[in-house]
All heavy atoms as an XYZ file, in Angstrom:
838
protein
N      23.860    -14.716    -30.464
C      23.990    -13.374    -31.077
C      24.861    -12.503    -30.201
O      25.714    -11.824    -30.660
C      22.580    -12.746    -31.307
C      22.662    -11.344    -31.722
S      20.984    -10.794    -32.135
C      21.089     -9.096    -31.836
N      24.706    -12.537    -28.909
C      25.377    -11.727    -27.970
C      26.514    -12.470    -27.290
O      27.173    -11.968    -26.424
C      24.531    -11.075    -26.935
C      23.458    -10.125    -27.417
C      22.522     -9.654    -26.294
C      24.044     -8.900    -28.131
N      26.757    -13.662    -27.814
C      27.773    -14.519    -27.072
C      29.119    -13.887    -27.030
O      29.825    -13.893    -25.997
C      27.915    -15.861    -27.902
C      27.573    -17.055    -27.040
C      27.747    -18.275    -27.764
C      27.075    -19.435    -27.107
N      27.141    -20.655    -27.825
N      29.603    -13.361    -28.155
C      30.915    -12.706    -28.212
C      31.051    -11.405    -27.523
O      32.104    -10.880    -27.449
N      29.968    -10.893    -26.962
C      30.017     -9.572    -26.372
C      30.291     -9.631    -24.892
O      30.483     -8.580    -24.249
C      28.704     -8.881    -26.600
C      28.368     -8.567    -28.053
C      27.011     -7.809    -28.217
C      29.470     -7.728    -28.710
N      30.337    -10.806    -24.277
C      30.692    -10.948    -22.874
C      29.737    -10.162    -21.974
O      28.628    -10.401    -21.890
N      30.255     -9.213    -21.236
C      29.526     -8.418    -20.256
C      28.430     -7.632    -20.861
O      27.445     -7.321    -20.261
N      28.514     -7.282    -22.148
C      27.495     -6.488    -22.769
C      26.143     -7.334    -22.915
O      25.092     -6.825    -22.770
C      27.858     -6.036    -24.176
C      28.937     -4.909    -24.203
C      29.315     -4.547    -25.615
C      28.504     -3.715    -23.387
N      26.345     -8.634    -23.026
C      25.183     -9.513    -23.131
C      24.473     -9.598    -21.876
O      23.210     -9.553    -21.761
N      25.256     -9.616    -20.732
C      24.670     -9.640    -19.402
C      23.974     -8.222    -19.102
O      22.965     -8.193    -18.554
C      25.764     -9.839    -18.327
C      26.313    -11.247    -18.383
O      25.639    -12.132    -18.923
O      27.452    -11.441    -17.810
N      24.573     -7.198    -19.600
C      24.028     -5.808    -19.408
C      22.626     -5.787    -20.185
O      21.634     -5.215    -19.663
C      24.860     -4.795    -19.943
C      24.417     -3.320    -19.826
S      24.088     -2.925    -18.065
C      25.719     -2.454    -17.533
N      22.575     -6.293    -21.407
C      21.293     -6.299    -22.106
C      20.238     -7.068    -21.396
O      19.093     -6.680    -21.312
C      21.549     -6.877    -23.561
N      20.645     -8.234    -20.810
C      19.682     -9.003    -20.068
C      19.247     -8.240    -18.771
O      18.029     -8.292    -18.499
C      20.384    -10.348    -19.618
C      19.498    -11.295    -18.892
C      20.213    -12.590    -18.486
C      19.294    -13.463    -17.704
N      20.081    -14.649    -17.272
N      20.136     -7.595    -18.197
C      19.835     -6.861    -17.028
C      18.838     -5.679    -17.343
O      17.871     -5.399    -16.620
C      21.118     -6.301    -16.304
C      20.968     -5.542    -15.031
C      20.381     -6.458    -13.934
C      22.375     -5.028    -14.584
N      19.083     -5.001    -18.496
C      18.255     -3.864    -18.915
C      16.811     -4.420    -19.227
O      15.850     -3.780    -18.870
C      18.833     -3.205    -20.117
C      20.094     -2.462    -19.830
S      19.877     -1.093    -18.657
C      18.910      0.014    -19.696
N      16.779     -5.634    -19.822
C      15.378     -6.169    -20.162
C      14.665     -6.436    -18.839
O      13.471     -6.200    -18.651
C      15.621     -7.460    -20.996
C      14.267     -8.035    -21.360
C      14.416     -9.240    -22.221
C      13.089     -9.836    -22.550
N      13.062    -11.017    -23.196
N      15.376     -7.048    -17.830
C      14.781     -7.313    -16.562
C      14.275     -6.078    -15.823
O      13.253     -6.024    -15.284
C      15.792     -8.087    -15.646
C      16.061     -9.516    -16.097
C      17.108    -10.144    -15.225
O      17.913     -9.560    -14.671
N      17.010    -11.517    -15.204
N      15.156     -4.988    -15.955
C      14.740     -3.714    -15.366
C      13.473     -3.149    -15.964
O      12.573     -2.638    -15.281
C      15.862     -2.716    -15.438
N      13.351     -3.243    -17.294
C      12.198     -2.838    -18.031
C      10.897     -3.622    -17.613
O       9.800     -3.069    -17.376
C      12.373     -2.863    -19.494
C      13.263     -1.807    -20.026
C      13.518     -1.961    -21.576
O      13.407     -3.064    -22.143
N      13.898     -0.846    -22.139
N      11.093     -4.949    -17.461
C       9.964     -5.815    -17.028
C       9.555     -5.430    -15.570
O       8.367     -5.347    -15.328
C      10.379     -7.277    -17.076
C      10.563     -7.805    -18.460
C      11.123     -9.229    -18.528
O      11.370     -9.786    -17.485
O      11.313     -9.704    -19.704
N      10.498     -5.185    -14.715
C      10.237     -4.760    -13.326
C       9.480     -3.431    -13.326
O       8.551     -3.243    -12.572
C      11.549     -4.710    -12.546
C      11.262     -4.279    -11.080
S      10.043     -5.326    -10.144
C      10.800     -6.837    -10.070
N       9.906     -2.463    -14.176
C       9.229     -1.180    -14.239
C       7.799     -1.393    -14.638
O       6.918     -0.745    -14.127
C       9.972     -0.280    -15.243
C       9.387      1.074    -15.251
C      10.238      2.044    -16.219
O      11.036      1.563    -16.937
N      10.021      3.305    -16.098
N       7.540     -2.248    -15.561
C       6.118     -2.530    -16.050
C       5.332     -3.215    -14.929
O       4.195     -2.768    -14.659
N       5.969     -4.142    -14.210
C       5.258     -4.773    -13.127
C       4.957     -3.715    -11.885
O       3.957     -3.748    -11.318
C       6.063     -5.954    -12.506
C       6.112     -7.072    -13.540
C       6.976     -8.217    -12.978
C       6.981     -9.350    -13.909
N       7.825    -10.420    -13.442
N       5.933     -2.793    -11.709
C       5.695     -1.870    -10.647
C       4.548     -0.872    -11.011
O       3.752     -0.582    -10.164
C       6.992     -0.997    -10.541
C       8.100     -1.691     -9.716
S       7.678     -1.877     -7.970
C       7.710     -0.063     -7.488
N       4.445     -0.546    -12.277
C       3.331      0.290    -12.712
C       2.047     -0.407    -12.551
O       1.097      0.180    -12.125
C       3.546      0.733    -14.158
N       1.949     -1.692    -12.902
C       0.752     -2.491    -12.686
C       0.387     -2.522    -11.236
O      -0.775     -2.453    -10.835
C       0.934     -3.848    -13.209
C       0.991     -3.949    -14.742
C       1.321     -5.349    -15.302
O       1.141     -6.329    -14.465
O       1.743     -5.477    -16.475
N       1.433     -2.797    -10.383
C       1.142     -2.909     -8.948
C       0.631     -1.589     -8.384
O      -0.317     -1.527     -7.594
C       2.447     -3.310     -8.211
C       2.141     -3.585     -6.726
S       3.521     -3.435     -5.638
C       3.812     -1.754     -5.779
N       1.246     -0.429     -8.783
C       0.779      0.821     -8.356
C      -0.658      1.070     -8.721
O      -1.473      1.584     -7.899
C       1.656      1.921     -8.883
C       3.060      1.987     -8.348
C       3.100      2.389     -6.872
O       2.306      3.205     -6.448
N       4.072      1.803     -6.141
N      -0.999      0.650     -9.884
C      -2.424      0.792    -10.337
C      -3.311     -0.104     -9.477
O      -4.451      0.260     -9.134
C      -2.523      0.519    -11.797
C      -3.860      0.772    -12.358
C      -4.261      2.249    -12.307
O      -3.448      3.088    -12.442
O      -5.500      2.510    -12.107
N      -2.882     -1.295     -9.215
C      -3.729     -2.277     -8.454
C      -3.937     -1.687     -7.021
O      -4.933     -2.049     -6.398
C      -3.134     -3.618     -8.477
O      -2.062     -3.751     -7.638
N      -2.916     -0.978     -6.459
C      -3.134     -0.477     -5.087
C      -4.260      0.497     -4.990
O      -4.849      0.685     -3.961
C      -1.824      0.185     -4.693
C      -0.673     -0.769     -4.429
C       0.613      0.077     -3.980
C      -0.882     -1.834     -3.396
N      -4.604      1.142     -6.081
C      -5.802      2.050     -6.125
C      -7.083      1.210     -5.986
O      -8.086      1.801     -5.593
C      -5.840      2.919     -7.340
C      -4.823      4.041     -7.297
O      -4.628      4.599     -6.227
N      -4.279      4.381     -8.359
N      -7.097      0.036     -6.461
C      -8.288     -0.792     -6.453
C      -8.395     -1.568     -5.151
O      -9.562     -2.115     -4.883
C      -8.311     -1.801     -7.661
N      -7.398     -1.811     -4.430
C      -7.425     -2.585     -3.185
C      -7.907     -1.549     -2.040
O      -7.325     -0.517     -1.861
C      -6.073     -3.191     -2.811
C      -5.665     -4.204     -3.897
C      -6.089     -3.807     -1.432
C      -4.216     -4.688     -3.802
N      -8.904     -1.984     -1.222
C      -9.286     -1.195     -0.165
C      -9.111     -1.933      1.199
O      -9.155     -3.169      1.254
C     -10.808     -0.785     -0.202
O     -11.662     -1.879     -0.323
C     -11.024      0.067     -1.423
N      -8.858     -1.108      2.236
C      -8.766     -1.671      3.551
C      -9.682     -0.831      4.461
O     -10.037      0.329      4.097
C      -7.292     -1.531      4.047
C      -6.400     -2.506      3.288
C      -6.774     -0.115      4.022
N     -10.093     -1.335      5.600
C     -10.925     -0.596      6.504
C     -10.286     -0.547      7.879
O      -9.916     -1.610      8.435
C     -12.337     -1.230      6.640
C     -13.294     -0.457      7.483
S     -14.907     -1.009      7.591
C     -15.469     -0.716      5.906
N     -10.198      0.632      8.374
C      -9.741      0.792      9.786
C     -10.983      1.157     10.630
O     -11.949      1.715     10.133
N     -10.860      0.834     11.922
C     -11.998      1.179     12.788
C     -11.536      1.503     14.162
O     -10.438      1.244     14.591
C     -13.140      0.130     12.792
C     -12.581     -1.286     13.225
C     -13.716     -2.296     13.148
O     -14.141     -2.622     11.960
O     -14.079     -2.691     14.227
N     -12.496      2.115     14.874
C     -12.177      2.489     16.257
C     -13.536      2.486     17.020
O     -14.616      2.471     16.434
C     -11.545      3.824     16.377
O     -12.485      4.919     15.953
N     -13.435      2.503     18.367
C     -14.664      2.482     19.145
C     -15.485      1.241     18.895
O     -16.675      1.369     18.861
N     -14.762      0.101     18.826
C     -15.544     -1.134     18.557
C     -16.448     -1.114     17.379
O     -17.512     -1.577     17.357
C     -16.305     -1.543     19.838
N     -15.947     -0.436     16.363
C     -16.706     -0.373     15.049
C     -17.651      0.854     14.931
O     -18.332      0.961     13.931
N     -17.679      1.725     15.896
C     -18.554      2.903     15.847
C     -18.069      3.855     14.761
O     -18.900      4.608     14.127
C     -18.570      3.614     17.165
C     -19.279      2.898     18.288
C     -19.169      3.668     19.651
C     -20.755      2.625     18.001
N     -16.771      3.856     14.484
C     -16.302      4.719     13.384
C     -15.416      3.817     12.487
O     -14.511      3.122     12.954
C     -15.374      5.897     13.950
C     -14.800      6.666     12.825
C     -16.208      6.757     14.908
N     -15.667      3.891     11.207
C     -14.980      3.056     10.262
C     -14.374      3.971      9.111
O     -15.193      4.806      8.597
C     -15.839      2.001      9.655
C     -16.388      1.019     10.664
C     -17.296     -0.026     10.068
C     -17.875     -0.940     11.169
N     -18.813     -1.868     10.606
N     -13.135      3.807      8.790
C     -12.573      4.586      7.743
C     -12.077      3.579      6.630
O     -11.443      2.634      6.948
C     -11.333      5.394      8.265
N     -12.340      3.911      5.415
C     -11.955      3.083      4.262
C     -10.927      3.821      3.482
O     -11.063      4.982      3.190
C     -13.201      2.681      3.396
O     -14.204      2.147      4.117
C     -12.825      1.791      2.275
N      -9.837      3.079      3.086
C      -8.778      3.773      2.271
C      -8.303      2.794      1.251
O      -8.526      1.547      1.381
C      -7.565      4.100      3.224
N      -7.710      3.332      0.223
C      -7.065      2.479     -0.768
C      -5.774      1.963     -0.131
O      -5.229      2.538      0.814
C      -6.733      3.232     -2.078
O      -5.696      4.163     -1.817
C      -7.952      3.920     -2.707
N      -5.139      0.955     -0.803
C      -3.856      0.464     -0.265
C      -2.762      1.439     -0.500
O      -1.662      1.314      0.117
C      -3.533     -0.814     -1.004
N      -3.050      2.531     -1.292
C      -2.095      3.612     -1.403
C      -2.198      4.639     -0.153
O      -1.404      5.520     -0.088
C      -2.209      4.326     -2.695
C      -1.699      3.540     -3.874
C      -1.767      4.378     -5.103
C      -0.328      4.755     -5.479
N      -0.232      5.332     -6.752
N      -3.180      4.392      0.646
C      -3.404      5.263      1.798
C      -4.371      6.397      1.640
O      -4.576      7.205      2.524
N      -5.009      6.453      0.445
C      -5.951      7.569      0.277
C      -7.318      7.240      0.911
O      -7.879      6.190      0.649
C      -6.207      7.657     -1.301
C      -7.249      8.847     -1.634
C      -7.478      8.917     -3.141
O      -6.821      8.332     -3.852
O      -8.434      9.545     -3.472
N      -7.747      8.133      1.764
C      -8.995      7.972      2.412
C     -10.155      8.115      1.510
O     -10.224      9.139      0.793
C      -9.169      8.973      3.596
C     -10.363      8.786      4.477
C     -10.263      7.560      5.268
C     -10.464     10.006      5.452
N     -11.075      7.094      1.367
C     -12.119      7.204      0.338
C     -13.472      7.076      0.992
O     -14.501      7.267      0.336
C     -11.980      6.118     -0.695
C     -11.971      4.701     -0.128
C     -10.755      6.369     -1.556
C     -11.995      3.593     -1.175
N     -13.621      6.800      2.326
C     -14.947      6.665      2.931
C     -14.784      6.714      4.474
O     -13.691      6.425      5.085
N     -15.771      7.219      5.129
C     -15.897      7.344      6.545
C     -17.306      7.044      7.023
O     -18.274      7.639      6.458
C     -15.507      8.765      6.972
C     -15.332      9.052      8.411
C     -14.190      8.201      9.040
C     -14.982     10.514      8.660
N     -17.460      6.100      7.855
C     -18.746      5.754      8.439
C     -18.764      6.047      9.967
O     -17.894      5.601     10.660
C     -19.022      4.271      8.316
C     -19.623      3.774      7.024
C     -19.806      2.263      7.027
O     -20.549      1.740      7.883
O     -19.257      1.577      6.197
N     -19.822      6.772     10.382
C     -19.860      7.080     11.766
C     -21.260      6.660     12.254
O     -22.253      7.029     11.764
C     -19.731      8.571     12.027
C     -18.327      9.013     11.465
C     -19.750      8.914     13.540
C     -18.126     10.589     11.477
N     -21.228      5.813     13.275
C     -22.517      5.399     13.986
C     -23.205      6.623     14.584
O     -22.594      7.294     15.273
C     -22.217      4.303     14.967
C     -23.491      3.715     15.453
O     -24.289      4.391     16.078
O     -23.706      2.452     15.246
N     -24.518      6.839     14.238
C     -25.223      7.978     14.756
C     -25.241      8.026     16.261
O     -25.470      9.082     16.849
C     -26.543      7.912     14.099
C     -26.608      6.725     13.198
C     -25.346      6.038     13.314
N     -25.125      6.906     16.929
C     -25.296      6.918     18.366
C     -24.259      7.684     19.085
O     -24.363      8.028     20.228
C     -25.318      5.429     18.876
O     -23.973      4.884     18.720
N     -23.106      8.083     18.427
C     -22.038      8.774     19.098
C     -22.201     10.314     18.952
O     -21.336     11.034     19.426
C     -20.636      8.299     18.640
C     -20.352      8.599     17.196
C     -20.388      6.845     18.957
C     -18.923      8.299     16.781
N     -23.198     10.776     18.153
C     -23.362     12.218     17.997
C     -23.975     12.780     19.277
O     -25.204     12.907     19.365
C     -24.181     12.478     16.776
C     -23.445     12.152     15.480
C     -23.899     11.260     14.661
C     -22.272     12.873     15.150
C     -23.235     10.948     13.478
C     -21.654     12.630     14.065
C     -22.095     11.634     13.134
N     -23.131     13.132     20.217
C     -23.613     13.804     21.362
C     -22.716     15.052     21.569
O     -21.526     14.875     21.671
C     -23.441     12.822     22.601
C     -23.926     13.507     23.852
O     -23.895     14.682     24.079
N     -24.138     12.609     24.856
N     -23.293     16.305     21.575
C     -22.420     17.490     21.613
C     -21.514     17.505     22.813
O     -20.435     18.160     22.751
C     -23.481     18.616     21.714
C     -24.756     18.074     21.142
C     -24.697     16.553     21.432
N     -21.923     16.807     23.848
C     -21.054     16.824     25.069
C     -19.840     15.930     24.875
O     -18.921     16.023     25.712
C     -21.878     16.400     26.296
C     -23.020     17.332     26.652
C     -24.009     16.693     27.560
O     -23.772     15.667     28.164
O     -25.058     17.367     27.761
N     -19.828     15.081     23.883
C     -18.725     14.177     23.703
C     -18.016     14.455     22.379
O     -17.506     13.498     21.763
C     -19.210     12.696     23.751
C     -19.806     12.365     25.066
C     -20.140     10.876     25.168
C     -20.705     10.606     26.513
N     -20.946      9.161     26.747
N     -17.954     15.682     22.058
C     -17.323     16.100     20.801
C     -15.870     15.604     20.630
O     -15.477     15.049     19.640
C     -17.398     17.601     20.619
C     -16.828     18.163     19.395
C     -16.927     19.675     19.370
C     -16.277     20.270     18.137
N     -14.836     20.289     18.105
N     -15.106     15.794     21.710
C     -13.763     15.445     21.657
C     -13.501     13.882     21.508
O     -12.646     13.422     20.806
C     -13.038     15.894     22.944
C     -12.788     17.355     23.073
C     -14.053     18.111     23.599
O     -14.914     17.423     24.216
O     -14.193     19.242     23.386
N     -14.447     13.080     22.134
C     -14.414     11.684     22.018
C     -14.659     11.194     20.561
O     -13.889     10.374     20.033
C     -15.410     10.994     22.976
C     -15.497      9.455     22.702
C     -15.040     11.230     24.412
N     -15.710     11.875     19.880
C     -15.965     11.592     18.590
C     -14.774     11.946     17.618
O     -14.392     11.131     16.777
C     -17.200     12.305     18.114
C     -17.458     12.120     16.604
C     -18.436     11.846     18.873
N     -14.209     13.123     17.878
C     -12.994     13.476     17.090
C     -11.907     12.479     17.176
O     -11.223     12.128     16.233
C     -12.576     14.880     17.437
C     -13.568     15.967     17.018
C     -13.286     17.295     17.634
O     -12.450     17.414     18.529
O     -13.864     18.287     17.086
N     -11.646     12.016     18.499
C     -10.640     11.086     18.660
C     -10.818      9.731     18.032
O      -9.986      9.118     17.479
C     -10.438     10.772     20.200
C      -9.752     11.970     20.935
O      -9.200     12.889     20.198
O      -9.814     12.044     22.131
N     -12.136      9.346     18.018
C     -12.468      8.091     17.346
C     -12.275      8.193     15.812
O     -11.815      7.223     15.227
C     -13.931      7.708     17.651
C     -14.161      7.193     19.074
C     -15.726      7.031     19.310
C     -13.501      5.950     19.408
N     -12.671      9.303     15.300
C     -12.470      9.533     13.874
C     -10.983      9.474     13.474
O     -10.612      8.740     12.564
C     -13.148     10.835     13.381
C     -14.654     10.735     13.560
C     -12.694     11.190     11.949
C     -15.369     12.077     13.331
N     -10.140     10.183     14.241
C      -8.734     10.117     13.935
C      -8.152      8.724     14.127
O      -7.339      8.309     13.313
C      -8.015     11.126     14.877
C      -8.148     12.600     14.550
C      -7.532     13.479     15.674
C      -7.535     12.927     13.178
N      -8.548      8.024     15.207
C      -8.109      6.592     15.398
C      -8.460      5.729     14.174
O      -7.645      4.894     13.759
C      -8.597      6.114     16.656
N      -9.682      5.856     13.741
C     -10.135      5.005     12.614
C      -9.333      5.333     11.313
O      -8.909      4.450     10.613
C     -11.640      5.248     12.330
N      -9.082      6.602     11.085
C      -8.242      7.063      9.973
C      -6.840      6.481     10.012
O      -6.308      5.900      9.071
C      -8.256      8.494      9.709
C      -9.681      8.981      9.311
C      -7.285      9.049      8.727
C      -9.889     10.463      9.355
N      -6.199      6.662     11.220
C      -4.838      6.120     11.394
C      -4.767      4.636     11.307
O      -3.864      4.064     10.716
C      -4.328      6.573     12.830
C      -4.063      8.053     12.912
C      -3.518      8.391     14.215
C      -3.232      9.908     14.367
N      -2.794     10.266     15.658
N      -5.821      3.964     11.742
C      -5.888      2.529     11.564
C      -5.991      2.133     10.136
O      -5.282      1.178      9.684
C      -7.028      1.915     12.384
C      -7.136      0.347     12.418
O      -6.027     -0.212     12.533
O      -8.220     -0.179     12.416
N      -6.780      2.790      9.396
C      -6.943      2.513      7.950
C      -5.633      2.730      7.200
O      -5.216      1.966      6.361
C      -8.046      3.366      7.298
N      -4.960      3.901      7.555
C      -3.686      4.151      6.919
C      -2.591      3.151      7.242
O      -1.845      2.721      6.387
C      -3.206      5.589      7.281
C      -4.060      6.686      6.697
C      -3.733      8.086      7.223
O      -3.299      8.239      8.387
N      -3.958      9.029      6.415
N      -2.550      2.705      8.504
C      -1.627      1.673      8.876
C      -1.880      0.389      8.110
O      -0.907     -0.278      7.600
C      -1.674      1.428     10.348
N      -3.124      0.038      7.988
C      -3.476     -1.168      7.273
C      -3.167     -1.060      5.779
O      -2.738     -2.040      5.094
C      -5.029     -1.539      7.417
C      -5.246     -2.047      8.803
C      -6.719     -2.341      9.008
C      -6.958     -2.976     10.363
N      -8.425     -3.129     10.665
N      -3.303      0.173      5.179
C      -2.985      0.430      3.840
C      -1.467      0.237      3.583
O      -1.078     -0.332      2.575
C      -3.440      1.841      3.444
N      -0.737      0.741      4.545
C       0.720      0.670      4.421
C       1.127     -0.887      4.493
O       1.979     -1.293      3.704
C       1.460      1.442      5.509
C       2.923      1.332      5.364
C       3.650      2.292      6.327
O       3.054      2.804      7.256
N       4.960      2.366      6.205
N       0.517     -1.561      5.374
C       0.839     -3.054      5.482
C       0.493     -3.700      4.186
O       1.289     -4.559      3.685
C       0.071     -3.667      6.713
C       0.628     -3.221      8.051
O       1.715     -2.597      8.131
O      -0.124     -3.443      9.072
N      -0.671     -3.478      3.704
C      -1.140     -4.054      2.408
C      -0.228     -3.711      1.266
O       0.138     -4.615      0.437
C      -2.614     -3.746      2.134
C      -3.192     -4.426      0.951
C      -3.209     -5.945      1.194
N      -3.681     -6.631      0.013
C      -4.909     -6.940     -0.268
N      -5.874     -6.646      0.609
N      -5.226     -7.617     -1.377
N       0.118     -2.472      1.237
C       1.086     -2.086      0.102
C       2.376     -2.848      0.217
O       2.867     -3.244     -0.777
C       1.283     -0.583      0.237
O       2.229     -0.092     -0.706
N       2.918     -2.984      1.417
C       4.158     -3.782      1.669
C       3.962     -5.169      1.262
O       4.883     -5.814      0.723
C       4.654     -3.551      3.075
C       5.174     -2.215      3.298
C       5.591     -1.977      4.763
O       5.318     -2.786      5.655
N       6.249     -0.858      5.117
N       2.842     -5.748      1.547
C       2.540     -7.127      1.207
C       2.565     -7.332     -0.355
O       3.124     -8.293     -0.884
C       1.173     -7.598      1.629
C       1.080     -7.862      3.154
C      -0.345     -8.085      3.644
O      -1.237     -8.484      2.803
O      -0.604     -7.966      4.847
N       1.924     -6.320     -1.049
C       1.891     -6.426     -2.489
C       3.278     -6.265     -3.076
O       3.678     -6.936     -4.041
C       1.013     -5.343     -3.058
C      -0.541     -5.549     -2.697
C      -1.072     -6.840     -3.214
O      -0.917     -7.176     -4.335
O      -1.770     -7.581     -2.489
N       4.074     -5.350     -2.465
C       5.496     -5.147     -2.915
C       6.247     -6.493     -2.742
O       7.049     -6.829     -3.575
C       6.152     -4.023     -2.200
C       7.617     -3.776     -2.550
S       7.899     -3.454     -4.292
C       7.191     -1.858     -4.465
N       6.093     -7.132     -1.618
C       6.765     -8.363     -1.267
C       6.475     -9.429     -2.332
O       7.371    -10.190     -2.767
C       6.494     -8.817      0.126
N       5.197     -9.469     -2.771
C       4.845    -10.438     -3.837
C       5.554    -10.154     -5.101
O       6.021    -11.126     -5.756
C       3.311    -10.363     -4.076
C       2.461    -10.964     -2.997
C       0.987    -10.729     -3.351
C       0.033    -10.955     -2.283
N      -1.390    -10.701     -2.619
N       5.694     -8.912     -5.390
C       6.334     -8.500     -6.682
C       7.808     -8.796     -6.654
O       8.384     -9.194     -7.665
C       6.101     -6.936     -6.905
C       6.684     -6.413     -8.159
C       6.042     -7.015     -9.429
C       6.469     -4.882     -8.214
N       8.445     -8.609     -5.480
C       9.933     -8.661     -5.480
C      10.442     -9.986     -4.924
O      11.654    -10.162     -4.915
C      10.485     -7.487     -4.569
O       9.958     -7.610     -3.263
C      10.115     -6.180     -5.171
N       9.602    -10.949     -4.629
C      10.073    -12.149     -3.972
C      11.002    -12.958     -4.861
O      11.927    -13.659     -4.412
C       8.961    -13.028     -3.452
C       8.106    -13.669     -4.550
C       6.949    -14.480     -3.908
O       6.588    -14.284     -2.716
O       6.378    -15.304     -4.653
N      10.878    -12.888     -6.148
C      11.737    -13.625     -7.051
C      13.047    -12.881     -7.460
O      13.802    -13.390     -8.173
N      13.229    -11.756     -6.949
C      14.391    -10.938     -7.356
C      15.659    -11.261     -6.575
O      16.751    -10.740     -6.891
C      14.069     -9.419     -7.221
C      13.057     -8.926     -8.121
C      12.798     -7.440     -7.842
C      13.303     -9.129     -9.614
N      15.540    -11.939     -5.406
C      16.610    -12.176     -4.582
C      17.220    -10.961     -3.844
O      18.389    -10.932     -3.543
N      16.324     -9.969     -3.506
C      16.680     -8.884     -2.770
C      16.888     -9.178     -1.337
O      16.188    -10.060     -0.789
C      15.665     -7.733     -2.923
C      15.401     -7.153     -4.338
C      14.282     -6.152     -4.321
C      16.708     -6.533     -4.842
N      17.754     -8.521     -0.608
C      17.972     -8.788      0.803
C      16.671     -8.429      1.558
O      15.937     -7.562      1.156
C      19.086     -7.830      1.308
C      19.734     -7.354     -0.008
C      18.776     -7.510     -1.152
N      16.394     -9.135      2.678
C      15.129     -8.860      3.416
C      15.110     -7.418      3.861
O      16.126     -6.791      4.271
C      15.354     -9.816      4.678
C      16.292    -10.865      4.202
C      17.215    -10.240      3.283
N      13.943     -6.868      3.781
C      13.740     -5.452      4.161
C      14.005     -4.471      3.119
O      13.712     -3.296      3.213
N      14.667     -4.833      1.989
C      15.005     -3.931      0.975
C      13.730     -3.630      0.152
O      13.066     -4.503     -0.292
C      16.084     -4.386      0.089
C      16.470     -3.400     -0.970
S      17.966     -4.064     -1.853
C      18.088     -2.863     -3.098
N      13.423     -2.337     -0.048
C      12.285     -1.997     -0.812
C      12.612     -1.275     -2.100
O      13.756     -0.745     -2.172
C      11.387     -0.986      0.066
C      10.789     -1.599      1.205
C       9.836     -0.652      1.892
O       9.938      0.556      1.700
N       8.899     -1.154      2.658
N      11.729     -1.346     -3.020
C      11.949     -0.589     -4.247
C      11.691      0.740     -4.063
O      10.933      1.177     -3.242
C      10.969     -1.204     -5.330
C      11.159     -2.666     -5.701
S      12.693     -3.067     -6.466
C      12.422     -2.379     -8.082
N      12.313      1.690     -4.801
C      12.109      3.150     -4.725
C      10.661      3.498     -4.818
O       9.973      2.829     -5.731
C      12.973      3.769     -5.872
C      13.920      2.657     -6.171
C      13.294      1.359     -5.845
N      10.195      4.459     -4.149
C       8.745      4.890     -4.293
C       7.808      4.143     -3.329
O       6.635      4.455     -3.395
N       8.326      3.207     -2.517
C       7.413      2.482     -1.659
C       7.717      2.811     -0.247
O       8.802      3.013      0.154
C       7.491      0.987     -1.936
C       6.871      0.617     -3.258
S       5.214      1.114     -3.618
C       4.388      0.302     -2.343
């Protein structure tokens, strides 16, 4: 049907692939909300849970660290656990993106917009 159109046939094929990729990206973005990662600090005394999109959804603090004299230590442990969870979320998000784009022949390190 598009044989006689030359480059227009290739363009139609490219547009279809772009639409398929857009659908897959939307699915992946949705799945990142369902994937959780856990960061921790203080040998597990503080644990932060986040989605693979980086949204903090939970924080666990071992009661043994609640000492008013060590307030700064507790705050540092909380921040460290949150940062660890966010770093793991970013790593997981990149892993999911790599799965999605591995068949596209993109150069290494190239990411899709929005990631």
